[in-house]
N, C-alpha and C positions, 0 to 999 in steps of 0.2 A: 648359180642363181641363189642358193641358200646363203652364200657369203654376202651377196649384195643386200639381201633382205636383212641379215643380221647387222650389217654396217648401217643400214637405214634406221633400224630400231635404235641402235646405239646412239646415232646422231640425234634422234628425237629425245632420248633420255637426257643426253648432255645438254641439249638446248633448254629443256624444261628445268634442269637444275640451275643453269645459268640465269634463266628468267626468275626463278624463285629467289636466288641469291641477290639479284638486282632489286627485287621488291623489298626484301628484308633490309637491304642497305639504305634504301631511299624512304622507307616507311617512317613516319614521324612517331616517336614514342608517345604513349598515352600520358598526358600531364597528370601529376600527382593530385590527389584530392586536396581541396583547399582546407587548411587548418587555421582556425581563427587566431588572430594575434591578441595578446593580452588576456584579460579575464573579466569576470563580472561577479556581482554580489546581489543577493536577494534578501529582503527583509519584509516583515509584516508585523503590524501592531497586534493582530489577532492570530493566535496559534492554538488556542485551546477552545474546544467546541463541545457544547452539550445540546444534543438534538434528539427529538422524537422521531420514530419511523414516519416517513412521509414529509419531513421538514427539510428546508433548504436554508443555507446561510451564505450571504454575500459578504465578501471582504476584499481588501486591497493588498496587492503584492507590489513592492517597489523593486525595480531592477536597475542597477547602476553599472555603467561601463567603467572598466579599469584598464589602464595601460593601452589605450587605443583600441579596445575591443569593439568589433563591429560584425554582427552576424545575425542569422535568424535564431530565435530561441523558442523552443516548445516546452510544454508543461505536462506533467503527469504525476501520479502517486508513485513513490519509490517502490512500495509494496502494495499491490491492489488489495482492497478490502471488499469482500463479498457484500453486495447490497449498498455500496457507497460509490458515488460518482463525483468526479472533480473536473471542473471546466474553467478555462481561462479565455477571456476575450481581450485583444485578438491573440490567436495562436495559429500559426507561428507569429511571433513578434519580431519585427525588423528593428534591430537595435543599432542606431547610429553610433559613431565614435563619440567618446566623452559626453555621454548623455545619461539622463536619469528619467525613467519612465515608470508610471504607475498603471498597473493593469487591474481589471475587474475579475475576481475569482469567485466561483460558486461551489460550495460543498453541499451535496444532496444525499440524504439518507432515504433509501427506498423503503416502502412499507413492509417488505419481507426481510429487512435487515435484522440480524440477531442482536439483542441488547448486550451491552458490555462496555467496559472502559478499556481503551487500547491506545497505544502510541500510533501516530500518523506522521508520515514524512512526505512533504511536497518536494517535487524535483523539477528543476529547470535545466534544459539540455541544449547545448550548441555544439554539434559535432562531438569531438572527444572530451569537451569541457562540460562539466555539470556542477550545479550547486544544489544543496538541500536545505530544507527548513523543517525543523522538528516541532511537533506539537502533540496534542492529545485529542481524542474523540470519544466522548461518552454518548453512546446510543442508549437512550432512556427506555427502560421496560415499563409497560403499562398492562393493566388487567391481570394477565397470567404470564409468568415467566418461569422457564425451566432451567435449573442448574444441574448439569450432568456431573455425576460423581464417578470418575473412571480413572484408571491408572494412578490411583491414590492422589487425586487432585480434584479441585472444584473448578468447573468450567461454565461460565467465566468466574475467575477468582474475585474480580473487582466489578461491582455492578451498581448502577444508579437506576432507581425506580421512582415512579410516582406514588404518592401516598394512597393507600388502599389497594395496592397491587398484591396479588398472591404469588408467593414463590414456592415452587415445588422442587425438592431435591430428589433426583432419580439415581439410585445406586446401580451402576452398571459393572461394578467390580464383583469378584467372587467371594469377598469378605464383607462383614458388616461395617458400616460407618455411622457417624452421627453428625448432626448439625447442632453445634452447641455454642451459645453466646458466650463471649469472653467475660461478660458482666452478669451472667446468670439469668438473662432475660428470657431465654428459651432453651430447651434441650429436647431434641427429637427422640432421645433414646436410640437404641440400635435400629438402623435401617438395613434390613436384610438384603442380600443380593437380589436384584431385579424387583425391588420394592421401592416405594417413594414415601415422602412425608412433606406436608405443606404447612405454610404459615402466612397469614395476612399481616402486612406491615402498615399500621395505621398512624404511626407517629413519625414526624419528621426527625431525622437524625442520622448519625453514622454508626453502624453496628459491625464490630469485628466478631468473627466466630471461628471455630476450629472443629476438628474431629477428635473426640476424646481418646479413642484407641490409637490414633495416629496424629499426635499433636503438631507435627510438621505440616499437616494439611491446614492451610489458613485461607480465610475468605473475608471479604468486606462488602457491606451493603450500605449504600447511601440513599436515604429516602428524602425526596423533595416534594414541595407542594405542586 
């Protein structure tokens, strides 16, 4: 009796294995992901932006199909910037072969964005293919702006502000630093650790400055109307 049971179980196992083998042999393989043919290029007449917190700027981006390229294209910032939003309409963009399309883009600086001048890179993506567009974004400081002095550096190093803005340097290092104009317009003297020093900028212009004990620490302030 036990032999009959064992033979029955063995027959079931063999039948299951034959069935699985049949399924594997007849199952269609998953088709590979579609890879766009050709390439595309992006250009814009506007790549450098000066914006106040809360401001938006609309501009155009031109996309050109190259080598029979045809695919959906999406847009984003290559490196996200806190307090900055980038939007393109339409997105995704359906790009036909051998075409050239201009899309509407909007760059928005939120009210809580930190002032400073920085590089910005716009990115268009179609599957494994992408193109970038490099520019600059100056978020203008108003009223009161803080420059942090830490790790033997000014942050931000490059700053654009409105005329009449007060800048405060806050020393977060364990040694004294200074904020000293390259042209002798101002000199904070030693700013002790965990102390600060402030100055109102009332004249339009560009001002380079440094730290006297550490002359490799450099900064620049641009004052606009």
